[in-house]
C-alpha positions in Angstrom: -75.6 -5.2 82.9 -74.4 -3.9 79.5 -77.7 -4.4 77.9 -79.4 -2.5 80.8 -77.0 0.3 80.4 -77.4 0.3 76.5 -81.3 0.3 77.1 -81.0 3.3 79.5 -78.7 5.2 77.2 -80.9 4.6 74.1 -83.9 5.7 76.3 -82.0 8.8 77.3 -81.1 9.7 73.8 -84.8 9.4 72.7 -86.0 11.6 75.5 -83.2 14.1 74.5 -84.4 14.0 70.8 -88.0 14.3 71.8 -87.2 17.4 74.0 -85.3 19.0 71.0 -88.2 18.2 68.6 -90.7 19.9 71.1 -88.5 23.1 71.4 -87.9 23.2 67.8 -91.6 23.3 67.0 -92.6 25.7 69.7 -89.8 28.3 68.9 -90.1 28.0 65.5 -93.8 28.8 65.5 -92.8 31.9 67.8 -90.1 32.8 65.3 -92.4 32.8 62.2 -95.0 34.8 64.1 -92.5 37.4 65.1 -91.2 37.5 61.7 -94.5 38.0 60.0 -95.5 41.1 62.2 -92.1 42.6 62.3 -92.1 42.5 58.4 -95.7 43.9 58.7 -94.6 46.6 61.0 -91.8 47.9 59.0 -93.6 47.9 55.7 -96.9 49.5 56.5 -97.0 52.9 54.9 -100.7 53.8 55.4 -101.3 57.0 57.7 -104.0 55.4 59.5 -102.0 52.1 60.3 -99.2 52.0 62.9 -96.0 51.2 60.8 -92.8 52.8 60.0 -92.8 52.5 56.3 -89.0 51.5 55.8 -89.3 48.3 53.6 -90.9 47.3 50.5 -91.7 44.4 48.2 -91.3 46.6 45.2 -95.0 46.2 44.1 -97.1 49.2 45.0 -94.4 51.6 43.4 -92.6 49.2 41.1 -89.5 50.0 43.2 -87.9 47.5 45.7 -85.1 49.6 47.2 -82.3 47.9 49.1 -84.4 47.5 52.2 -86.4 44.3 51.5 -89.2 43.1 53.6 -87.4 40.7 55.9 -84.4 42.9 56.7 -85.5 43.8 60.1 -86.3 40.2 60.9 -83.0 39.1 59.6 -81.0 41.8 61.7 -83.1 40.9 64.9 -82.6 37.1 64.5 -78.9 37.5 64.0 -78.6 39.7 66.9 -80.1 37.3 69.2 -78.1 34.4 67.8 -75.1 36.2 68.9 -76.6 37.1 72.2 -77.1 33.4 73.2 -73.9 32.0 71.9 -71.6 29.8 73.5 -68.2 30.8 75.1 -66.3 28.8 72.6 -68.4 30.2 69.6 -67.6 33.8 70.9 -63.9 33.0 71.6 -63.9 32.9 75.3 -61.6 30.4 77.2 -64.1 29.7 79.8 -66.6 26.8 78.9 -70.3 27.8 79.1 -73.2 26.6 76.6 -74.6 30.1 76.9 -72.4 33.0 77.8 -75.2 35.2 79.3 -76.1 32.7 82.1 -73.9 31.8 85.1 -71.7 28.8 84.7 -73.7 26.8 87.4 -77.2 27.8 86.0 -79.6 25.2 85.1 -80.0 26.7 81.7 -76.5 25.7 80.8 -77.6 22.1 80.5 -80.8 22.7 78.8 -79.9 21.3 75.5 -83.6 21.4 74.0 -83.8 25.2 75.2 -80.6 26.0 73.5 -81.5 24.4 70.1 -84.9 25.8 70.3 -83.7 29.3 70.7 -80.9 29.0 68.3 -82.2 26.8 65.5 -85.8 27.2 66.2 -86.5 30.8 67.1 -83.5 32.7 65.5 -83.5 30.3 62.6 -87.2 30.8 61.8 -87.1 34.5 62.7 -84.6 35.0 59.8 -85.1 33.8 56.3 -82.5 33.4 53.5 -85.2 32.4 50.9 -87.5 35.3 51.3 -84.6 37.6 51.0 -83.3 36.0 47.7 -86.9 35.9 46.5 -87.5 39.4 47.0 -84.4 40.5 45.3 -84.5 38.0 42.3 -88.5 38.9 41.6 -87.4 42.5 41.6 -84.7 41.9 39.1 -86.7 39.8 36.7 -90.2 41.2 37.1 -93.5 39.3 37.2 -96.0 39.2 40.0 -96.8 42.9 39.9 -93.2 44.0 39.9 -91.4 46.1 37.2 -88.1 44.0 36.8 -84.8 45.2 35.7 -84.0 46.5 39.2 -80.3 45.6 39.0 -79.0 48.3 41.5 -81.6 47.4 44.0 -80.8 43.6 43.5 -77.0 44.1 44.1 -77.4 46.7 46.8 -80.0 44.4 48.4 -77.4 41.7 48.7 -74.7 43.8 50.0 -76.9 45.5 52.6 -78.6 42.3 53.7 -75.1 40.6 54.3 -73.6 43.4 56.1 -76.5 44.1 58.5 -76.9 40.3 59.3 -73.3 40.1 60.1 -73.0 43.2 61.9 -76.1 42.4 64.0 -74.5 39.0 64.8 -71.4 40.7 65.9 -73.2 43.2 68.1 -75.2 40.4 69.8 -71.9 38.8 70.6 -70.5 41.8 72.0 -73.5 42.3 74.1 -73.2 38.7 75.5 -69.7 39.5 76.3 -70.7 42.9 78.1 -73.5 41.0 80.0 -71.1 38.0 81.0 -68.5 40.7 82.2 -70.6 43.1 84.1 -74.0 41.4 84.8 -73.7 37.6 85.2 -72.4 36.4 88.8 -69.0 34.9 88.3 -68.6 36.4 84.9 -65.4 36.3 82.6 -62.3 37.6 84.2 -60.0 40.0 82.4 -57.4 37.5 81.5 -60.1 35.0 80.2 -61.6 37.3 77.7 -60.2 36.2 74.2 -58.4 33.4 72.9 -54.6 34.1 73.0 -52.5 34.1 69.8 -51.0 30.6 70.4 -54.6 29.3 70.8 -55.5 30.7 67.4 -52.3 29.5 65.8 -53.5 25.8 67.0 -56.8 26.2 65.4 -55.2 27.1 62.1 -53.0 24.2 62.4 -55.9 22.0 62.8 -57.4 23.5 59.7 -54.2 22.9 58.0 -54.2 19.2 58.9 -57.7 18.8 57.5 -59.4 18.7 61.0 -62.3 20.9 62.2 -61.4 23.8 64.4 -62.8 23.8 67.9 -65.2 26.5 67.0 -66.6 24.7 64.1 -67.1 21.5 66.3 -68.8 23.5 68.8 -71.0 25.3 66.4 -72.0 22.0 64.8 -73.0 20.5 68.2 -75.0 23.7 68.9 -77.1 23.4 65.7 -77.8 19.6 66.3 -78.0 19.3 69.9 -75.1 16.8 70.4 -72.6 17.0 73.2 -70.0 19.8 72.4 -66.5 18.5 72.6 -64.2 19.7 75.5 -66.7 21.9 77.1 -65.5 21.0 80.6 -67.7 19.9 83.3 -71.4 20.2 82.8 -73.7 21.5 85.5 -76.5 19.3 87.0 -79.1 18.6 84.3 -82.1 21.0 84.8 -85.3 19.7 86.1 -87.6 18.3 83.5 -89.9 21.2 84.1 -88.6 23.3 81.3 -89.1 20.6 78.7 -92.8 20.0 80.3 -93.4 23.7 80.1 -92.5 23.7 76.6 -94.6 20.6 75.6 -97.6 22.3 77.2 -97.0 25.6 75.5 -96.5 23.8 72.1 -99.8 22.0 72.6 -101.7 25.2 73.6 -100.1 27.2 70.8 -100.7 24.8 68.0 -104.4 24.3 69.2 -104.7 28.1 69.2 -103.5 28.6 65.5 -105.4 25.6 64.3 -108.6 27.2 65.8 -107.8 30.5 64.4 -107.2 29.0 61.0 -110.6 27.2 61.1 -112.6 29.9 62.6 -111.1 33.2 60.9 -112.5 32.4 57.4 -114.2 35.5 56.5 -113.0 36.6 53.1 -112.0 40.0 54.4 -109.4 38.4 56.7 -107.8 36.0 54.3 -104.4 37.5 54.9 -104.8 37.2 58.6 -105.7 33.5 58.1 -102.6 33.0 56.0 -100.5 34.1 58.8 -102.0 31.6 61.3 -101.5 28.8 58.8 -97.8 30.0 58.2 -97.3 29.7 61.7 -98.4 25.9 61.5 -96.1 25.3 58.6 -93.1 26.7 60.4 -92.1 23.6 62.5 -92.0 21.4 59.3 -89.4 23.6 57.7 -87.5 24.2 61.0 -87.4 20.5 61.7 -86.1 19.5 58.3 -83.4 22.2 58.5 -82.3 20.7 62.0 -82.1 17.2 60.4 -80.0 18.7 57.5 -77.5 20.3 60.0 -76.2 16.9 60.9 -74.4 17.1 57.5 -72.5 20.4 58.5 -68.7 19.9 58.1 -69.1 16.5 57.1 -67.8 16.6 53.6 -64.3 14.7 53.2 -61.1 16.3 52.0 -60.7 20.1 51.3 -64.3 20.9 51.7 -64.8 19.6 55.2 -65.1 23.3 56.3 -68.2 23.8 54.5 -71.6 23.8 56.5 -73.4 21.9 53.6 -76.4 21.2 55.6 -77.3 24.9 56.2 -76.4 25.6 52.6 -78.7 22.6 51.3 -81.6 24.0 53.4 -81.3 27.5 52.2 -81.0 26.4 48.5 -83.9 24.0 49.2 -86.1 26.7 50.4 -85.3 29.1 47.7 -86.1 26.4 45.1 -89.5 26.1 46.7 -90.2 29.8 46.8 -89.1 30.2 43.1 -91.1 27.4 41.9 -94.2 29.0 43.7 -93.6 32.3 42.3 -93.0 31.1 39.0 -96.1 29.0 38.9 -98.2 31.9 40.3 -96.8 34.1 37.5 -97.8 31.7 34.7 -101.2 30.8 36.1 -102.1 34.6 36.9 -104.9 35.1 39.5 -105.0 32.2 41.9 -108.1 31.0 44.0 -108.4 32.4 47.4 -107.4 29.0 48.9 -104.3 28.6 46.4 -103.3 32.1 47.6 -103.6 31.2 51.1 -101.8 27.9 50.9 -98.8 29.4 48.7 -98.3 32.3 51.1 -98.2 29.9 54.0 -95.6 27.5 52.3 -93.4 30.5 51.4 -93.6 32.3 54.6 -93.9 29.4 57.2 -92.4 26.4 55.5 -89.6 27.9 53.4 -89.2 30.8 55.8 -88.3 28.4 58.7 -86.4 26.2 56.4 -83.9 28.6 55.5 -81.9 30.7 57.8 -79.8 33.8 58.0 -78.8 33.6 61.7 -77.0 30.4 61.4 -75.5 31.4 58.2 -74.1 34.5 59.9 -72.8 32.3 62.8 -71.1 30.0 60.5 -69.5 33.0 58.4 -68.2 34.5 61.7 -66.5 31.2 62.7 -65.0 31.0 59.3 -63.6 34.6 59.5 -61.3 33.6 62.4 -59.2 31.8 59.7 -58.7 34.9 57.5 -56.0 35.8 56.1 -54.8 32.3 55.9 -57.9 30.8 54.6 -60.8 32.6 52.7 -63.4 30.1 53.5 -65.8 32.8 54.9 -65.9 34.9 51.8 -66.2 31.8 49.7 -69.2 30.7 51.8 -70.9 33.9 52.2 -70.8 35.2 48.7 -71.1 31.7 47.2 -74.4 31.2 49.0 -75.9 34.6 47.8 -74.9 34.0 44.2 -76.0 30.4 44.3 -79.3 31.4 45.4 -79.7 34.2 42.9 -78.7 31.7 40.2 -81.5 29.3 41.1 -83.8 32.1 40.9 -82.7 33.0 37.5 -82.8 29.5 36.3 -86.3 28.6 38.1 -88.2 31.7 38.4 -86.7 33.4 35.2 -87.2 30.8 33.0 -90.8 30.3 33.9 -91.7 34.0 33.7 -89.8 34.6 30.4 -91.3 31.5 28.8 -94.7 32.7 29.8 
């Protein structure tokens, strides 16, 4: 009987992992696609094309401005991340995997869907690496940029961080309002926020070198593991959710493979690059999900650090800076090389790095201020480390050339 139960548990674990991987691949493709066209919408400045001309890569006019190309994508992804947060992450005393759904909804137990929306869609819609790449290249120059844009670089870091954090906070606020006024059986007045005694208990856990409950739940949300102390779970949803996701993934992947192969006219090279970038998205997203198991796993005083997210963001920045530096040294690339490098930067690195999870982690760490300043250390440290990598990798390649 023990062996049978062990085999059943192993089989269930494999099915759960397979469901998570399917949702990650599906939602990461949708996230990359949304980011590509949202960036295009906000950066188009031609009168005959539909666009609002608010963001810039700093090439045509040699001036980046503080509104880098991916700022709108990062804002939207962070907002959605806050909107689909769990009750514990937000600070409610009720226990729901997603605040915006009723407690007895089948979606509360759809772990694959949760990971797909948060880690897959929001994580791939937002991009830390492209944010750093835009600002560092404007600072150093090369690739058609003037360089020396110190004020744009610094202001872009400040604006990008503030807009991301405020967008996540707005998403959380909207989730609270939906839970209170629109969701059947929503949160009561007395259940809205953690009490002072509960906050002190969280701080005591941190002082003892333990993770806070919010950090444990956030870690579980990113990986798809069962969150601790979440109360009774509703009945498992029908497998139709995961089956529908698998079918949608197969159709979507086949569509973008076909578009990449068929849409091969030289005048459509940019569009072909978008299709290929979407196909690269699941690779970066899955790697980021695997790295998320390292979050809050360091020993000693650094156990508060989301090292997996930090590693994913820095790895994606490194890839982008290597590609940018190589392109600057070589000069004009072949059409196929241009296509592949764009797809790797936009698809793989864009989905490997994330701002939405980064913003969620900073908000969890903010709960410990003023007793602990881990939030400031992580938020500012990530930005400075990414910029330092850019100067060391991209800068050294451009200056040597």
